[in-house]
C-alpha positions as CSV (number, residue, x, y, z in Angstrom):
1,M,41.8,20.0,80.2
2,R,38.6,22.0,79.6
3,R,40.7,25.2,79.9
4,H,43.1,23.8,77.3
5,V,40.3,23.2,74.7
6,E,38.8,26.7,75.2
7,N,42.3,28.3,75.0
8,T,43.1,26.4,71.8
9,Q,39.8,27.5,70.1
10,S,40.5,31.1,71.2
11,C,44.0,31.0,69.8
12,R,42.8,29.5,66.5
13,K,40.3,32.2,66.0
14,T,42.9,34.9,66.9
15,A,45.8,33.7,64.8
16,R,44.1,31.9,61.7
17,G,45.9,32.9,58.5
18,A,49.1,34.1,60.4
19,H,52.6,32.7,60.2
20,P,52.9,28.9,60.5
21,N,54.7,29.4,63.9
22,W,51.8,31.4,65.3
23,Y,51.8,29.2,68.4
24,T,54.9,31.1,69.6
25,S,53.0,34.4,69.5
26,E,52.1,36.5,72.5
27,A,48.5,35.3,72.4
28,V,49.6,31.7,72.9
29,Q,52.0,32.6,75.6
30,R,49.3,34.5,77.5
31,A,46.9,31.5,77.1
32,Y,49.5,29.0,78.1
33,P,51.9,30.6,80.5
34,T,53.7,27.3,81.3
35,P,56.1,25.5,79.0
36,F,54.1,22.3,79.3
37,G,51.0,24.0,77.9
38,R,52.8,25.5,74.9
39,A,54.4,22.1,74.1
40,L,51.0,20.5,74.1
41,V,49.7,23.1,71.6
42,R,52.7,22.5,69.3
43,Q,52.2,18.7,69.3
44,T,48.4,19.1,68.5
45,F,48.9,21.3,65.5
46,A,52.0,19.3,64.3
47,A,49.8,16.2,64.2
48,R,47.2,18.1,62.1
49,W,49.8,19.2,59.6
50,W,51.1,15.6,59.2
51,R,47.6,14.3,58.5
52,L,47.0,16.9,55.9
53,L,50.4,16.1,54.3
54,L,49.6,12.4,54.1
55,L,46.2,13.0,52.5
56,F,47.6,15.4,49.9
57,S,50.4,13.0,49.0
58,G,47.9,10.1,48.5
59,S,45.6,12.2,46.3
60,V,48.4,13.2,43.8
61,G,50.0,9.8,43.7
62,C,49.7,7.5,40.6
63,D,47.2,4.7,40.8
64,P,48.7,1.3,40.0
65,E,48.0,0.0,36.5
66,P,45.1,-2.5,36.6
67,Q,46.0,-6.0,35.7
68,P,44.1,-7.5,32.7
69,V,41.5,-10.1,33.7
70,E,42.4,-13.5,32.4
71,R,39.3,-14.9,30.6
72,T,38.3,-18.5,31.1
73,E,35.6,-20.8,29.8
74,P,32.9,-20.4,28.7
75,W,34.4,-18.4,25.8
76,R,32.5,-15.4,24.5
77,A,30.8,-16.1,21.1
78,P,31.9,-13.9,18.1
79,A,29.5,-11.0,17.3
80,A,28.6,-12.4,13.9
81,A,27.3,-15.6,15.4
82,S,24.6,-13.9,17.4
83,A,22.8,-12.6,14.3
84,P,23.2,-15.0,11.4
85,G,22.5,-13.6,8.0
86,P,21.5,-15.4,4.8
87,D,24.0,-17.9,3.6
88,L,24.2,-17.3,-0.1
89,A,25.9,-20.7,-0.6
90,K,22.8,-22.4,0.7
91,T,20.2,-20.3,-1.3
92,L,18.4,-22.3,-3.9
93,Q,17.6,-20.8,-7.3
94,Y,14.2,-21.4,-8.9
95,T,12.6,-20.1,-12.0
96,L,9.0,-19.8,-12.9
97,A,7.8,-22.9,-14.8
98,P,6.4,-22.5,-18.4
99,K,2.7,-21.7,-19.0
100,Q,2.1,-19.8,-15.8
101,A,-0.6,-17.1,-15.8
102,I,-2.1,-14.4,-13.6
103,T,-5.9,-14.0,-13.7
104,F,-8.0,-10.9,-13.0
105,S,-11.7,-9.9,-12.9
106,L,-13.6,-6.6,-12.9
107,K,-17.0,-7.0,-11.4
108,T,-19.8,-4.5,-11.1
109,Q,-23.5,-4.9,-10.3
110,T,-24.4,-5.6,-13.9
111,T,-21.2,-6.9,-15.6
112,L,-18.3,-9.2,-15.0
113,I,-15.1,-9.0,-17.0
114,T,-12.5,-11.7,-16.7
115,G,-9.1,-11.9,-18.2
116,V,-5.6,-13.3,-18.0
117,F,-2.0,-12.3,-18.4
118,P,-0.6,-15.5,-20.0
119,I,3.1,-14.5,-20.1
120,V,4.8,-14.2,-16.8
121,R,8.5,-14.5,-15.9
122,G,9.9,-14.9,-12.4
123,T,12.7,-16.0,-10.2
124,L,12.9,-17.2,-6.6
125,D,16.0,-17.3,-4.4
126,L,14.8,-19.6,-1.6
127,D,16.6,-19.9,1.7
128,P,15.0,-23.2,3.0
129,V,16.5,-22.8,6.5
130,H,15.5,-19.1,7.0
131,L,12.5,-18.5,4.8
132,K,12.3,-14.8,5.7
133,N,15.6,-14.3,3.9
134,S,14.2,-15.5,0.5
135,E,13.9,-13.1,-2.4
136,A,11.5,-13.2,-5.4
137,S,10.5,-11.1,-8.5
138,L,7.9,-11.4,-11.2
139,R,7.6,-9.7,-14.6
140,I,4.2,-9.6,-16.3
141,D,3.7,-9.0,-20.0
142,L,0.9,-6.5,-20.1
143,G,0.8,-6.4,-23.9
144,A,-0.3,-10.1,-23.9
145,V,-3.4,-9.3,-21.9
146,R,-6.5,-11.5,-22.9
147,I,-10.1,-11.0,-22.1
148,T,-11.9,-14.3,-21.5
149,S,-15.5,-13.3,-20.5
150,G,-17.1,-13.0,-24.0
151,S,-17.2,-15.0,-27.2
152,E,-14.0,-15.5,-29.2
153,D,-14.7,-12.6,-31.5
154,E,-15.8,-10.3,-28.6
155,N,-12.7,-11.2,-26.6
156,R,-10.5,-10.3,-29.5
157,G,-11.9,-6.8,-29.6
158,Y,-12.0,-6.5,-25.8
159,S,-8.4,-7.5,-25.6
160,V,-7.3,-4.7,-27.9
161,S,-9.3,-2.3,-25.8
162,A,-7.6,-3.6,-22.7
163,Q,-4.2,-2.9,-24.3
164,N,-5.3,0.7,-25.0
165,W,-6.5,1.1,-21.4
166,L,-3.1,-0.1,-20.2
167,N,-1.5,2.6,-22.3
168,L,-0.1,0.1,-24.8
169,G,-2.1,1.0,-27.9
170,A,-0.8,0.0,-31.3
171,S,-0.3,3.7,-32.4
172,I,2.0,4.5,-29.5
173,P,5.7,4.7,-30.5
174,E,7.4,1.3,-30.0
175,A,10.1,2.7,-27.7
176,S,7.6,4.3,-25.4
177,R,5.4,1.2,-25.5
178,D,8.3,-1.1,-24.6
179,T,9.1,0.9,-21.5
180,R,5.6,0.2,-20.1
181,R,5.0,-3.3,-21.5
182,W,6.3,-5.2,-18.5
183,A,5.0,-4.8,-15.0
184,T,7.2,-5.9,-12.2
185,L,6.4,-7.3,-8.8
186,L,9.3,-7.3,-6.3
187,L,9.3,-9.0,-2.9
188,E,10.4,-6.4,-0.4
189,E,10.2,-8.3,2.9
190,V,8.5,-11.2,4.7
191,P,7.3,-9.8,8.0
192,E,5.1,-12.7,9.0
193,I,5.4,-16.5,8.2
194,D,4.1,-19.4,10.2
195,A,7.2,-21.6,9.6
196,G,10.8,-20.7,10.0
197,S,12.1,-23.4,7.6
198,A,10.7,-25.2,4.7
199,H,11.0,-28.7,6.3
200,E,9.2,-27.4,9.4
201,A,6.1,-26.2,7.5
202,R,2.7,-28.0,8.0
203,V,2.2,-31.3,6.1
204,D,-0.8,-30.9,3.7
205,R,-2.1,-34.4,2.9
206,K,-5.4,-33.1,1.5
207,R,-3.5,-31.1,-1.2
208,L,-1.5,-34.2,-2.1
209,E,-4.7,-36.3,-2.6
210,Q,-6.1,-33.5,-4.8
211,L,-3.1,-33.7,-7.0
212,K,-3.3,-37.5,-7.3
213,A,-6.9,-37.3,-8.3
214,A,-6.3,-34.6,-10.9
215,S,-3.4,-36.5,-12.5
216,E,-5.2,-39.7,-13.1
217,P,-7.4,-38.7,-16.1
218,T,-4.5,-36.6,-17.7
219,S,-1.6,-39.0,-17.4
220,T,-0.8,-39.1,-21.1
221,T,1.9,-36.8,-22.6
222,A,2.5,-36.0,-26.2
223,A,5.9,-37.4,-27.0
224,G,6.8,-35.1,-29.9
225,A,5.1,-31.9,-28.7
226,D,6.3,-28.6,-30.2
227,A,8.4,-26.4,-28.0
228,D,6.5,-23.5,-26.3
229,P,7.6,-20.3,-28.0
230,N,7.0,-18.4,-24.7
231,A,9.1,-20.8,-22.7
232,D,11.8,-19.1,-20.5
233,P,15.3,-20.2,-21.6
234,D,16.4,-20.3,-18.0
235,V,13.9,-23.1,-17.1
236,A,14.9,-26.7,-17.4
237,P,13.2,-28.6,-20.2
238,A,9.8,-30.0,-19.2
239,E,9.7,-33.6,-18.2
240,T,7.0,-36.0,-17.2
241,R,5.7,-34.6,-13.9
242,S,5.8,-37.0,-11.0
243,L,3.6,-36.6,-8.0
244,P,5.4,-35.3,-4.9
245,G,6.0,-37.6,-2.0
246,E,5.1,-34.9,0.5
247,I,3.7,-31.4,0.4
248,R,4.4,-28.9,3.2
249,V,2.6,-25.6,3.3
250,A,3.4,-22.3,5.0
251,R,1.3,-19.1,5.2
252,A,3.0,-15.7,5.0
253,R,2.2,-12.1,4.9
254,V,4.6,-10.3,2.6
255,R,5.2,-6.8,1.3
256,G,5.7,-6.4,-2.4
257,S,6.0,-3.4,-4.7
258,L,4.1,-3.5,-8.0
259,E,5.4,-1.2,-10.8
260,L,3.0,-0.7,-13.6
261,N,2.6,2.2,-16.2
262,N,5.5,4.0,-14.6
263,R,3.7,4.0,-11.2
264,R,5.0,2.0,-8.2
265,V,2.9,1.0,-5.2
266,T,4.0,-1.1,-2.2
267,Q,1.4,-3.0,-0.3
268,P,0.9,-6.2,1.8
269,Y,0.0,-9.5,0.2
270,S,-1.2,-12.8,1.9
271,V,0.2,-15.9,0.2
272,S,0.5,-19.6,0.7
273,I,3.7,-21.4,-0.2
274,E,3.7,-25.1,-1.0
275,F,7.0,-27.0,-0.9
276,H,6.8,-30.2,-3.0
277,Y,9.3,-32.9,-1.9
278,P,10.0,-36.1,-3.8
279,A,10.2,-37.8,-0.4
280,K,9.8,-37.0,3.3
281,A,11.1,-33.5,4.0
282,T,14.3,-33.4,6.1
283,P,16.7,-30.5,6.9
284,G,18.9,-29.7,3.9
285,F,16.7,-31.7,1.5
286,P,15.6,-29.2,-1.2
287,P,12.0,-29.2,-2.6
288,D,11.8,-29.9,-6.3
289,R,8.9,-27.5,-6.8
290,V,7.6,-24.4,-5.0
291,V,4.1,-23.1,-5.5
292,V,3.3,-19.5,-4.5
293,A,-0.5,-18.8,-4.5
294,S,-2.6,-15.8,-3.5
295,R,-4.8,-16.3,-0.5
296,G,-8.1,-14.8,-1.8
297,S,-7.8,-12.0,-4.3
298,Y,-5.8,-8.8,-4.3
299,K,-7.5,-5.5,-5.0
300,I,-5.7,-3.4,-7.5
301,A,-7.2,0.1,-8.0
302,L,-7.1,1.2,-11.6
303,E,-6.7,4.9,-10.7
304,Q,-3.4,4.2,-8.8
305,Y,-1.8,3.1,-12.1
306,Q,-3.6,5.5,-14.4
307,I,-5.5,2.7,-16.1
308,A,-8.4,4.5,-17.9
309,P,-10.3,4.6,-21.2
310,R,-7.7,5.4,-24.0
311,N,-7.5,5.2,-27.7
312,A,-4.7,3.4,-29.6
313,A,-2.5,6.5,-29.4
314,G,-2.8,6.7,-25.6
315,M,-5.1,9.7,-25.4
316,L,-7.9,9.7,-22.8
317,I,-11.4,9.2,-24.1
318,S,-13.4,11.5,-21.9
319,S,-16.8,10.2,-23.1
320,D,-15.9,6.7,-21.8
321,L,-15.0,7.7,-18.3
322,K,-18.6,7.2,-17.3
323,L,-18.0,3.4,-17.9
324,L,-15.9,3.3,-14.8
325,G,-18.0,2.0,-11.9
326,E,-21.0,1.0,-14.2
327,E,-19.7,-1.4,-16.9
328,V,-16.0,-1.6,-15.8
329,A,-15.1,-1.9,-12.1
330,R,-12.8,0.7,-10.6
331,S,-10.6,-2.0,-9.1
332,A,-9.4,-5.4,-10.5
333,Q,-9.4,-8.5,-8.3
334,V,-6.1,-10.4,-9.1
335,T,-5.4,-14.1,-8.2
336,F,-2.5,-16.4,-9.1
337,A,-0.9,-19.8,-8.3
338,L,2.6,-19.8,-9.7
339,E,4.9,-22.8,-9.8
340,F,8.7,-22.4,-9.5
341,V,11.1,-25.2,-10.5
342,P,14.9,-25.5,-10.0
343,S,16.7,-23.3,-12.5
344,A,18.6,-25.0,-15.3
345,R,22.3,-25.2,-14.6
346,K,24.4,-23.2,-17.0
347,P,27.2,-25.1,-18.8
348,L,30.7,-24.3,-17.5
């Protein structure tokens, strides 16, 4: 048997690459002189050829088509259900209540100037279930600016100077003045808030007691009071205000873009949001008043919006630039507490 293996290896080296019937060659006959030996060689190599043929036929054969997997419960949820967006049908529309204002101050080591913007418009699209999906915008009438830190006569002159500084002087063409008259504050996003829904916000009993105490000495209302000429037509007519049954408060950090004097700056703002409910807050029960207030004051750099000493025609007064930092602060501190009420329904 050992001789058979050695002879087979010798014949393979000698006749590799020759005719397929090389085992009938003289080399094989010399290695295997008996018919039995040559028959054994033929059987060995025939078995090798059959194995190669089977492997080749299996590699080129077509794989059977895979059968679809029959899906059973639990069923896969649709893709849209995994990331719910704002439901516009459940968004509540609010409008800024009448007689809202934004206050500001400019303080240096020697002077303190205070003022107010008494005409403000605004809308709030509140998503009470997903507060981060809410949207809001404000419009501030810069031409109505009023200085309040001096006497009545002084404030009148200071207010005119403030209009000039805001590039809204009386000698500026009306078309140009109108394009800069309104500043806009747009809510860009709500990255942080400590309550996901309005009814889940913290109950503020202290704030409710403060409102009750403040309403007692001023409970009378003039029955035939004249209409406010600055009232927003989209706001429902004012009625006798009733105290809320419950107040819930959420704190948020938002990003807003302020456009003023054709300059736009986006920055973060910290606000508190009060939800006034006529009764105990429950899911789906809308608040009848929303109060958005600044937490502390916001620093508005005058230079960012090119607010500087100007005359009535809008020209810079170089000699008054020295007032900045000495008599007039370089930044204004802005505060507000704005009340939103449900928008009046339009007649069909």
